[in-house]
PyMOL CGO cylinders between C-alpha atoms (Angstrom):
from pymol import cmd
from pymol.cgo import CYLINDER

trace = [
    CYLINDER, 0.05, 0.04, 0.13, 1.34, 3.39, -0.94, 0.3, 1, 1, 1, 1, 1, 1,
    CYLINDER, 1.34, 3.39, -0.94, 1.62, 6.03, 1.65, 0.3, 1, 1, 1, 1, 1, 1,
    CYLINDER, 1.62, 6.03, 1.65, 1.80, 9.81, 1.25, 0.3, 1, 1, 1, 1, 1, 1,
    CYLINDER, 1.80, 9.81, 1.25, 4.11, 12.15, 3.31, 0.3, 1, 1, 1, 1, 1, 1,
    CYLINDER, 4.11, 12.15, 3.31, 3.30, 15.70, 4.43, 0.3, 1, 1, 1, 1, 1, 1,
    CYLINDER, 3.30, 15.70, 4.43, 5.28, 18.14, 6.63, 0.3, 1, 1, 1, 1, 1, 1,
    CYLINDER, 5.28, 18.14, 6.63, 3.42, 20.10, 9.28, 0.3, 1, 1, 1, 1, 1, 1,
    CYLINDER, 3.42, 20.10, 9.28, 4.13, 23.87, 8.56, 0.3, 1, 1, 1, 1, 1, 1,
    CYLINDER, 4.13, 23.87, 8.56, 3.75, 24.63, 12.14, 0.3, 1, 1, 1, 1, 1, 1,
    CYLINDER, 3.75, 24.63, 12.14, 5.89, 21.97, 14.09, 0.3, 1, 1, 1, 1, 1, 1,
    CYLINDER, 5.89, 21.97, 14.09, 7.94, 20.70, 11.07, 0.3, 1, 1, 1, 1, 1, 1,
    CYLINDER, 7.94, 20.70, 11.07, 6.86, 17.11, 11.91, 0.3, 1, 1, 1, 1, 1, 1,
    CYLINDER, 6.86, 17.11, 11.91, 6.54, 14.62, 9.17, 0.3, 1, 1, 1, 1, 1, 1,
    CYLINDER, 6.54, 14.62, 9.17, 2.96, 13.24, 8.87, 0.3, 1, 1, 1, 1, 1, 1,
    CYLINDER, 2.96, 13.24, 8.87, 2.41, 10.04, 7.10, 0.3, 1, 1, 1, 1, 1, 1,
    CYLINDER, 2.41, 10.04, 7.10, -1.10, 9.26, 5.86, 0.3, 1, 1, 1, 1, 1, 1,
    CYLINDER, -1.10, 9.26, 5.86, -2.85, 6.30, 4.06, 0.3, 1, 1, 1, 1, 1, 1,
    CYLINDER, -2.85, 6.30, 4.06, -4.58, 7.23, 0.80, 0.3, 1, 1, 1, 1, 1, 1,
    CYLINDER, -4.58, 7.23, 0.80, -7.52, 4.80, 1.78, 0.3, 1, 1, 1, 1, 1, 1,
    CYLINDER, -7.52, 4.80, 1.78, -8.17, 7.10, 4.99, 0.3, 1, 1, 1, 1, 1, 1,
    CYLINDER, -8.17, 7.10, 4.99, -7.24, 10.28, 3.23, 0.3, 1, 1, 1, 1, 1, 1,
    CYLINDER, -7.24, 10.28, 3.23, -4.95, 13.11, 4.46, 0.3, 1, 1, 1, 1, 1, 1,
    CYLINDER, -4.95, 13.11, 4.46, -5.00, 14.45, 8.16, 0.3, 1, 1, 1, 1, 1, 1,
    CYLINDER, -5.00, 14.45, 8.16, -7.11, 17.65, 8.72, 0.3, 1, 1, 1, 1, 1, 1,
    CYLINDER, -7.11, 17.65, 8.72, -5.00, 18.66, 11.81, 0.3, 1, 1, 1, 1, 1, 1,
    CYLINDER, -5.00, 18.66, 11.81, -1.35, 17.69, 12.76, 0.3, 1, 1, 1, 1, 1, 1,
    CYLINDER, -1.35, 17.69, 12.76, -1.60, 14.87, 15.26, 0.3, 1, 1, 1, 1, 1, 1,
    CYLINDER, -1.60, 14.87, 15.26, 1.49, 16.26, 17.15, 0.3, 1, 1, 1, 1, 1, 1,
    CYLINDER, 1.49, 16.26, 17.15, 0.67, 20.01, 17.62, 0.3, 1, 1, 1, 1, 1, 1,
    CYLINDER, 0.67, 20.01, 17.62, -3.06, 19.91, 16.58, 0.3, 1, 1, 1, 1, 1, 1,
    CYLINDER, -3.06, 19.91, 16.58, -2.85, 22.80, 14.23, 0.3, 1, 1, 1, 1, 1, 1,
    CYLINDER, -2.85, 22.80, 14.23, -4.92, 22.74, 11.14, 0.3, 1, 1, 1, 1, 1, 1,
    CYLINDER, -4.92, 22.74, 11.14, -3.22, 21.66, 7.96, 0.3, 1, 1, 1, 1, 1, 1,
    CYLINDER, -3.22, 21.66, 7.96, -5.36, 23.45, 5.49, 0.3, 1, 1, 1, 1, 1, 1,
    CYLINDER, -5.36, 23.45, 5.49, -3.94, 26.45, 3.24, 0.3, 1, 1, 1, 1, 1, 1,
    CYLINDER, -3.94, 26.45, 3.24, -6.29, 28.95, 4.67, 0.3, 1, 1, 1, 1, 1, 1,
    CYLINDER, -6.29, 28.95, 4.67, -3.65, 30.00, 7.20, 0.3, 1, 1, 1, 1, 1, 1,
    CYLINDER, -3.65, 30.00, 7.20, -0.76, 29.93, 4.86, 0.3, 1, 1, 1, 1, 1, 1,
    CYLINDER, -0.76, 29.93, 4.86, 0.62, 32.63, 2.94, 0.3, 1, 1, 1, 1, 1, 1,
    CYLINDER, 0.62, 32.63, 2.94, 2.63, 31.96, -0.22, 0.3, 1, 1, 1, 1, 1, 1,
    CYLINDER, 2.63, 31.96, -0.22, 5.03, 34.28, -1.48, 0.3, 1, 1, 1, 1, 1, 1,
    CYLINDER, 5.03, 34.28, -1.48, 6.88, 34.03, -4.84, 0.3, 1, 1, 1, 1, 1, 1,
    CYLINDER, 6.88, 34.03, -4.84, 10.42, 35.40, -5.36, 0.3, 1, 1, 1, 1, 1, 1,
    CYLINDER, 10.42, 35.40, -5.36, 11.65, 36.76, -8.70, 0.3, 1, 1, 1, 1, 1, 1,
    CYLINDER, 11.65, 36.76, -8.70, 15.12, 36.91, -10.06, 0.3, 1, 1, 1, 1, 1, 1,
    CYLINDER, 15.12, 36.91, -10.06, 16.73, 40.38, -10.23, 0.3, 1, 1, 1, 1, 1, 1,
    CYLINDER, 16.73, 40.38, -10.23, 15.41, 42.21, -13.35, 0.3, 1, 1, 1, 1, 1, 1,
    CYLINDER, 15.41, 42.21, -13.35, 12.21, 40.48, -13.53, 0.3, 1, 1, 1, 1, 1, 1,
    CYLINDER, 12.21, 40.48, -13.53, 8.87, 42.01, -12.77, 0.3, 1, 1, 1, 1, 1, 1,
    CYLINDER, 8.87, 42.01, -12.77, 7.31, 41.00, -9.52, 0.3, 1, 1, 1, 1, 1, 1,
    CYLINDER, 7.31, 41.00, -9.52, 3.77, 40.57, -8.59, 0.3, 1, 1, 1, 1, 1, 1,
    CYLINDER, 3.77, 40.57, -8.59, 4.30, 42.49, -5.49, 0.3, 1, 1, 1, 1, 1, 1,
    CYLINDER, 4.30, 42.49, -5.49, 5.34, 45.80, -7.27, 0.3, 1, 1, 1, 1, 1, 1,
    CYLINDER, 5.34, 45.80, -7.27, 2.93, 48.69, -7.05, 0.3, 1, 1, 1, 1, 1, 1,
    CYLINDER, 2.93, 48.69, -7.05, 1.02, 49.68, -10.11, 0.3, 1, 1, 1, 1, 1, 1,
    CYLINDER, 1.02, 49.68, -10.11, 1.11, 53.50, -11.42, 0.3, 1, 1, 1, 1, 1, 1,
    CYLINDER, 1.11, 53.50, -11.42, -0.94, 55.62, -9.04, 0.3, 1, 1, 1, 1, 1, 1,
    CYLINDER, -0.94, 55.62, -9.04, -3.01, 56.63, -11.88, 0.3, 1, 1, 1, 1, 1, 1,
    CYLINDER, -3.01, 56.63, -11.88, -4.09, 52.90, -12.46, 0.3, 1, 1, 1, 1, 1, 1,
    CYLINDER, -4.09, 52.90, -12.46, -4.48, 52.45, -8.67, 0.3, 1, 1, 1, 1, 1, 1,
    CYLINDER, -4.48, 52.45, -8.67, -6.69, 55.50, -8.27, 0.3, 1, 1, 1, 1, 1, 1,
    CYLINDER, -6.69, 55.50, -8.27, -8.95, 54.23, -11.24, 0.3, 1, 1, 1, 1, 1, 1,
    CYLINDER, -8.95, 54.23, -11.24, -9.42, 50.98, -9.89, 0.3, 1, 1, 1, 1, 1, 1,
    CYLINDER, -9.42, 50.98, -9.89, -10.00, 52.03, -6.24, 0.3, 1, 1, 1, 1, 1, 1,
    CYLINDER, -10.00, 52.03, -6.24, -12.00, 55.36, -6.54, 0.3, 1, 1, 1, 1, 1, 1,
    CYLINDER, -12.00, 55.36, -6.54, -14.25, 54.58, -3.52, 0.3, 1, 1, 1, 1, 1, 1,
    CYLINDER, -14.25, 54.58, -3.52, -12.40, 52.93, -0.54, 0.3, 1, 1, 1, 1, 1, 1,
    CYLINDER, -12.40, 52.93, -0.54, -14.31, 50.75, 1.67, 0.3, 1, 1, 1, 1, 1, 1,
    CYLINDER, -14.31, 50.75, 1.67, -14.36, 51.68, 5.29, 0.3, 1, 1, 1, 1, 1, 1,
    CYLINDER, -14.36, 51.68, 5.29, -13.70, 48.22, 6.47, 0.3, 1, 1, 1, 1, 1, 1,
    CYLINDER, -13.70, 48.22, 6.47, -10.56, 47.84, 4.22, 0.3, 1, 1, 1, 1, 1, 1,
    CYLINDER, -10.56, 47.84, 4.22, -7.39, 48.12, 6.20, 0.3, 1, 1, 1, 1, 1, 1,
    CYLINDER, -7.39, 48.12, 6.20, -4.14, 49.11, 4.45, 0.3, 1, 1, 1, 1, 1, 1,
    CYLINDER, -4.14, 49.11, 4.45, -1.16, 46.87, 4.79, 0.3, 1, 1, 1, 1, 1, 1,
    CYLINDER, -1.16, 46.87, 4.79, 0.94, 49.61, 6.32, 0.3, 1, 1, 1, 1, 1, 1,
    CYLINDER, 0.94, 49.61, 6.32, -1.69, 49.93, 9.01, 0.3, 1, 1, 1, 1, 1, 1,
    CYLINDER, -1.69, 49.93, 9.01, -1.32, 46.49, 10.13, 0.3, 1, 1, 1, 1, 1, 1,
    CYLINDER, -1.32, 46.49, 10.13, 2.43, 46.97, 10.91, 0.3, 1, 1, 1, 1, 1, 1,
    CYLINDER, 2.43, 46.97, 10.91, 1.89, 50.02, 13.04, 0.3, 1, 1, 1, 1, 1, 1,
    CYLINDER, 1.89, 50.02, 13.04, 0.81, 48.18, 16.03, 0.3, 1, 1, 1, 1, 1, 1,
    CYLINDER, 0.81, 48.18, 16.03, 4.28, 46.37, 16.17, 0.3, 1, 1, 1, 1, 1, 1,
    CYLINDER, 4.28, 46.37, 16.17, 7.53, 47.61, 17.40, 0.3, 1, 1, 1, 1, 1, 1,
    CYLINDER, 7.53, 47.61, 17.40, 10.20, 47.50, 14.58, 0.3, 1, 1, 1, 1, 1, 1,
    CYLINDER, 10.20, 47.50, 14.58, 12.89, 46.55, 17.20, 0.3, 1, 1, 1, 1, 1, 1,
    CYLINDER, 12.89, 46.55, 17.20, 12.84, 43.20, 18.87, 0.3, 1, 1, 1, 1, 1, 1,
    CYLINDER, 12.84, 43.20, 18.87, 14.73, 42.47, 22.08, 0.3, 1, 1, 1, 1, 1, 1,
    CYLINDER, 14.73, 42.47, 22.08, 18.28, 41.34, 21.26, 0.3, 1, 1, 1, 1, 1, 1,
    CYLINDER, 18.28, 41.34, 21.26, 18.85, 39.29, 24.32, 0.3, 1, 1, 1, 1, 1, 1,
    CYLINDER, 18.85, 39.29, 24.32, 16.98, 37.87, 27.21, 0.3, 1, 1, 1, 1, 1, 1,
    CYLINDER, 16.98, 37.87, 27.21, 15.08, 40.22, 29.24, 0.3, 1, 1, 1, 1, 1, 1,
    CYLINDER, 15.08, 40.22, 29.24, 15.52, 41.12, 32.99, 0.3, 1, 1, 1, 1, 1, 1,
    CYLINDER, 15.52, 41.12, 32.99, 13.30, 38.23, 34.15, 0.3, 1, 1, 1, 1, 1, 1,
    CYLINDER, 13.30, 38.23, 34.15, 15.00, 35.73, 32.18, 0.3, 1, 1, 1, 1, 1, 1,
    CYLINDER, 15.00, 35.73, 32.18, 18.22, 36.81, 33.34, 0.3, 1, 1, 1, 1, 1, 1,
    CYLINDER, 18.22, 36.81, 33.34, 17.10, 36.69, 36.91, 0.3, 1, 1, 1, 1, 1, 1,
    CYLINDER, 17.10, 36.69, 36.91, 15.72, 33.13, 36.45, 0.3, 1, 1, 1, 1, 1, 1,
    CYLINDER, 15.72, 33.13, 36.45, 19.27, 32.14, 34.97, 0.3, 1, 1, 1, 1, 1, 1,
    CYLINDER, 19.27, 32.14, 34.97, 21.14, 33.48, 37.99, 0.3, 1, 1, 1, 1, 1, 1,
    CYLINDER, 21.14, 33.48, 37.99, 19.04, 31.51, 40.37, 0.3, 1, 1, 1, 1, 1, 1,
    CYLINDER, 19.04, 31.51, 40.37, 19.40, 28.40, 38.22, 0.3, 1, 1, 1, 1, 1, 1,
    CYLINDER, 19.40, 28.40, 38.22, 23.10, 28.77, 38.30, 0.3, 1, 1, 1, 1, 1, 1,
    CYLINDER, 23.10, 28.77, 38.30, 23.27, 28.67, 42.00, 0.3, 1, 1, 1, 1, 1, 1,
    CYLINDER, 23.27, 28.67, 42.00, 21.05, 25.43, 42.29, 0.3, 1, 1, 1, 1, 1, 1,
    CYLINDER, 21.05, 25.43, 42.29, 22.65, 21.87, 42.67, 0.3, 1, 1, 1, 1, 1, 1,
    CYLINDER, 22.65, 21.87, 42.67, 19.51, 20.08, 41.48, 0.3, 1, 1, 1, 1, 1, 1,
    CYLINDER, 19.51, 20.08, 41.48, 17.66, 21.60, 38.51, 0.3, 1, 1, 1, 1, 1, 1,
    CYLINDER, 17.66, 21.60, 38.51, 14.51, 19.54, 37.85, 0.3, 1, 1, 1, 1, 1, 1,
    CYLINDER, 14.51, 19.54, 37.85, 12.60, 19.80, 34.72, 0.3, 1, 1, 1, 1, 1, 1,
    CYLINDER, 12.60, 19.80, 34.72, 8.83, 21.00, 34.87, 0.3, 1, 1, 1, 1, 1, 1,
    CYLINDER, 8.83, 21.00, 34.87, 6.60, 18.16, 33.74, 0.3, 1, 1, 1, 1, 1, 1,
    CYLINDER, 6.60, 18.16, 33.74, 4.16, 20.56, 32.28, 0.3, 1, 1, 1, 1, 1, 1,
    CYLINDER, 4.16, 20.56, 32.28, 6.26, 22.89, 29.99, 0.3, 1, 1, 1, 1, 1, 1,
    CYLINDER, 6.26, 22.89, 29.99, 9.75, 21.30, 30.32, 0.3, 1, 1, 1, 1, 1, 1,
    CYLINDER, 9.75, 21.30, 30.32, 11.35, 24.47, 31.56, 0.3, 1, 1, 1, 1, 1, 1,
    CYLINDER, 11.35, 24.47, 31.56, 13.95, 24.25, 34.30, 0.3, 1, 1, 1, 1, 1, 1,
    CYLINDER, 13.95, 24.25, 34.30, 12.25, 24.81, 37.83, 0.3, 1, 1, 1, 1, 1, 1,
    CYLINDER, 12.25, 24.81, 37.83, 13.50, 27.10, 40.65, 0.3, 1, 1, 1, 1, 1, 1,
    CYLINDER, 13.50, 27.10, 40.65, 13.96, 25.85, 44.16, 0.3, 1, 1, 1, 1, 1, 1,
    CYLINDER, 13.96, 25.85, 44.16, 11.47, 27.71, 46.41, 0.3, 1, 1, 1, 1, 1, 1,
    CYLINDER, 11.47, 27.71, 46.41, 12.03, 25.95, 49.79, 0.3, 1, 1, 1, 1, 1, 1,
    CYLINDER, 12.03, 25.95, 49.79, 11.24, 23.14, 51.94, 0.3, 1, 1, 1, 1, 1, 1,
    CYLINDER, 11.24, 23.14, 51.94, 7.89, 22.02, 53.34, 0.3, 1, 1, 1, 1, 1, 1,
    CYLINDER, 7.89, 22.02, 53.34, 7.34, 19.94, 56.40, 0.3, 1, 1, 1, 1, 1, 1,
    CYLINDER, 7.34, 19.94, 56.40, 3.96, 17.83, 56.47, 0.3, 1, 1, 1, 1, 1, 1,
    CYLINDER, 3.96, 17.83, 56.47, 3.18, 17.40, 60.13, 0.3, 1, 1, 1, 1, 1, 1,
    CYLINDER, 3.18, 17.40, 60.13, -0.44, 17.03, 60.33, 0.3, 1, 1, 1, 1, 1, 1,
    CYLINDER, -0.44, 17.03, 60.33, -3.00, 15.77, 57.89, 0.3, 1, 1, 1, 1, 1, 1,
    CYLINDER, -3.00, 15.77, 57.89, -0.90, 13.07, 56.44, 0.3, 1, 1, 1, 1, 1, 1,
    CYLINDER, -0.90, 13.07, 56.44, -1.66, 9.59, 57.17, 0.3, 1, 1, 1, 1, 1, 1,
    CYLINDER, -1.66, 9.59, 57.17, 1.06, 7.19, 55.93, 0.3, 1, 1, 1, 1, 1, 1,
    CYLINDER, 1.06, 7.19, 55.93, -0.07, 3.91, 54.29, 0.3, 1, 1, 1, 1, 1, 1,
    CYLINDER, -0.07, 3.91, 54.29, 1.61, 0.58, 55.13, 0.3, 1, 1, 1, 1, 1, 1,
    CYLINDER, 1.61, 0.58, 55.13, 2.23, -1.39, 51.80, 0.3, 1, 1, 1, 1, 1, 1,
    CYLINDER, 2.23, -1.39, 51.80, 1.45, -5.14, 51.96, 0.3, 1, 1, 1, 1, 1, 1,
    CYLINDER, 1.45, -5.14, 51.96, 4.69, -6.96, 52.84, 0.3, 1, 1, 1, 1, 1, 1,
    CYLINDER, 4.69, -6.96, 52.84, 6.22, -4.13, 54.64, 0.3, 1, 1, 1, 1, 1, 1,
    CYLINDER, 6.22, -4.13, 54.64, 5.74, -3.77, 58.33, 0.3, 1, 1, 1, 1, 1, 1,
    CYLINDER, 5.74, -3.77, 58.33, 6.10, 0.03, 58.32, 0.3, 1, 1, 1, 1, 1, 1,
    CYLINDER, 6.10, 0.03, 58.32, 4.93, 2.95, 56.00, 0.3, 1, 1, 1, 1, 1, 1,
    CYLINDER, 4.93, 2.95, 56.00, 7.18, 4.21, 53.26, 0.3, 1, 1, 1, 1, 1, 1,
    CYLINDER, 7.18, 4.21, 53.26, 7.07, 7.81, 54.58, 0.3, 1, 1, 1, 1, 1, 1,
    CYLINDER, 7.07, 7.81, 54.58, 6.86, 8.94, 58.22, 0.3, 1, 1, 1, 1, 1, 1,
    CYLINDER, 6.86, 8.94, 58.22, 3.74, 10.99, 59.20, 0.3, 1, 1, 1, 1, 1, 1,
    CYLINDER, 3.74, 10.99, 59.20, 6.17, 14.02, 59.60, 0.3, 1, 1, 1, 1, 1, 1,
    CYLINDER, 6.17, 14.02, 59.60, 8.36, 14.23, 56.38, 0.3, 1, 1, 1, 1, 1, 1,
    CYLINDER, 8.36, 14.23, 56.38, 9.94, 17.05, 54.59, 0.3, 1, 1, 1, 1, 1, 1,
    CYLINDER, 9.94, 17.05, 54.59, 9.78, 17.78, 50.76, 0.3, 1, 1, 1, 1, 1, 1,
    CYLINDER, 9.78, 17.78, 50.76, 11.45, 20.25, 48.48, 0.3, 1, 1, 1, 1, 1, 1,
    CYLINDER, 11.45, 20.25, 48.48, 9.25, 22.57, 46.70, 0.3, 1, 1, 1, 1, 1, 1,
    CYLINDER, 9.25, 22.57, 46.70, 10.11, 23.82, 43.05, 0.3, 1, 1, 1, 1, 1, 1,
    CYLINDER, 10.11, 23.82, 43.05, 8.19, 26.39, 41.02, 0.3, 1, 1, 1, 1, 1, 1,
    CYLINDER, 8.19, 26.39, 41.02, 8.40, 26.68, 37.22, 0.3, 1, 1, 1, 1, 1, 1,
    CYLINDER, 8.40, 26.68, 37.22, 9.37, 30.24, 36.03, 0.3, 1, 1, 1, 1, 1, 1,
    CYLINDER, 9.37, 30.24, 36.03, 7.51, 29.78, 32.74, 0.3, 1, 1, 1, 1, 1, 1,
    CYLINDER, 7.51, 29.78, 32.74, 4.09, 28.15, 33.67, 0.3, 1, 1, 1, 1, 1, 1,
    CYLINDER, 4.09, 28.15, 33.67, 4.41, 28.66, 37.47, 0.3, 1, 1, 1, 1, 1, 1,
    CYLINDER, 4.41, 28.66, 37.47, 3.48, 25.13, 38.20, 0.3, 1, 1, 1, 1, 1, 1,
    CYLINDER, 3.48, 25.13, 38.20, 4.57, 23.85, 41.62, 0.3, 1, 1, 1, 1, 1, 1,
    CYLINDER, 4.57, 23.85, 41.62, 6.07, 20.42, 42.18, 0.3, 1, 1, 1, 1, 1, 1,
    CYLINDER, 6.07, 20.42, 42.18, 7.36, 18.50, 45.22, 0.3, 1, 1, 1, 1, 1, 1,
    CYLINDER, 7.36, 18.50, 45.22, 10.12, 16.19, 45.76, 0.3, 1, 1, 1, 1, 1, 1,
    CYLINDER, 10.12, 16.19, 45.76, 11.22, 14.34, 48.87, 0.3, 1, 1, 1, 1, 1, 1,
    CYLINDER, 11.22, 14.34, 48.87, 14.01, 15.81, 50.88, 0.3, 1, 1, 1, 1, 1, 1,
    CYLINDER, 14.01, 15.81, 50.88, 17.24, 14.04, 50.75, 0.3, 1, 1, 1, 1, 1, 1,
    CYLINDER, 17.24, 14.04, 50.75, 16.97, 12.65, 54.43, 0.3, 1, 1, 1, 1, 1, 1,
    CYLINDER, 16.97, 12.65, 54.43, 13.40, 11.21, 53.79, 0.3, 1, 1, 1, 1, 1, 1,
    CYLINDER, 13.40, 11.21, 53.79, 14.39, 9.91, 50.24, 0.3, 1, 1, 1, 1, 1, 1,
    CYLINDER, 14.39, 9.91, 50.24, 17.34, 7.99, 51.76, 0.3, 1, 1, 1, 1, 1, 1,
    CYLINDER, 17.34, 7.99, 51.76, 15.21, 6.48, 54.57, 0.3, 1, 1, 1, 1, 1, 1,
    CYLINDER, 15.21, 6.48, 54.57, 12.76, 5.23, 52.07, 0.3, 1, 1, 1, 1, 1, 1,
    CYLINDER, 12.76, 5.23, 52.07, 15.58, 3.79, 49.89, 0.3, 1, 1, 1, 1, 1, 1,
    CYLINDER, 15.58, 3.79, 49.89, 17.02, 1.98, 52.92, 0.3, 1, 1, 1, 1, 1, 1,
    CYLINDER, 17.02, 1.98, 52.92, 13.53, 0.72, 54.02, 0.3, 1, 1, 1, 1, 1, 1,
    CYLINDER, 13.53, 0.72, 54.02, 12.94, -0.82, 50.61, 0.3, 1, 1, 1, 1, 1, 1,
    CYLINDER, 12.94, -0.82, 50.61, 16.42, -2.23, 50.23, 0.3, 1, 1, 1, 1, 1, 1,
    CYLINDER, 16.42, -2.23, 50.23, 16.41, -3.97, 53.68, 0.3, 1, 1, 1, 1, 1, 1,
    CYLINDER, 16.41, -3.97, 53.68, 12.92, -5.31, 53.38, 0.3, 1, 1, 1, 1, 1, 1,
    CYLINDER, 12.92, -5.31, 53.38, 13.01, -9.20, 52.60, 0.3, 1, 1, 1, 1, 1, 1,
]
cmd.load_cgo(trace, "trace")
């Protein structure tokens, strides 16, 4: 059976589809539409050739467009809303995040957006936690009072917890010595 390949213009992922089923309407990876209605096709010409993008004479332009519709937006008006200058480097926030990351020993990755997370502090759970005792063990994996490290993502601001080193080592020893 012959298959056809297509490259998603949004995420540059190769999409293979079967001719019996037909082409995908949306990219299965980034879920963007694969239709042409969002695509802009430009053609380039060799030097010395006429371009489709060149302006006609003003007289021809005036004759064709004597009455300008109020809803029509000039191409130059669309560009007025944007700054011509883009920031050349990281902004102050990104620089601050990087300075903090440089001082951390552990730098976990956010499970949501895959950015590196910042260490925010430790948290001790003293009340409200009831440890479970797994079958085959005579004691719980975690003590009723245990400490976890709290990390915050600087991109999506998700908070994640990881066991503190002392409680992590205690759990490892408990599982290793269980026979």
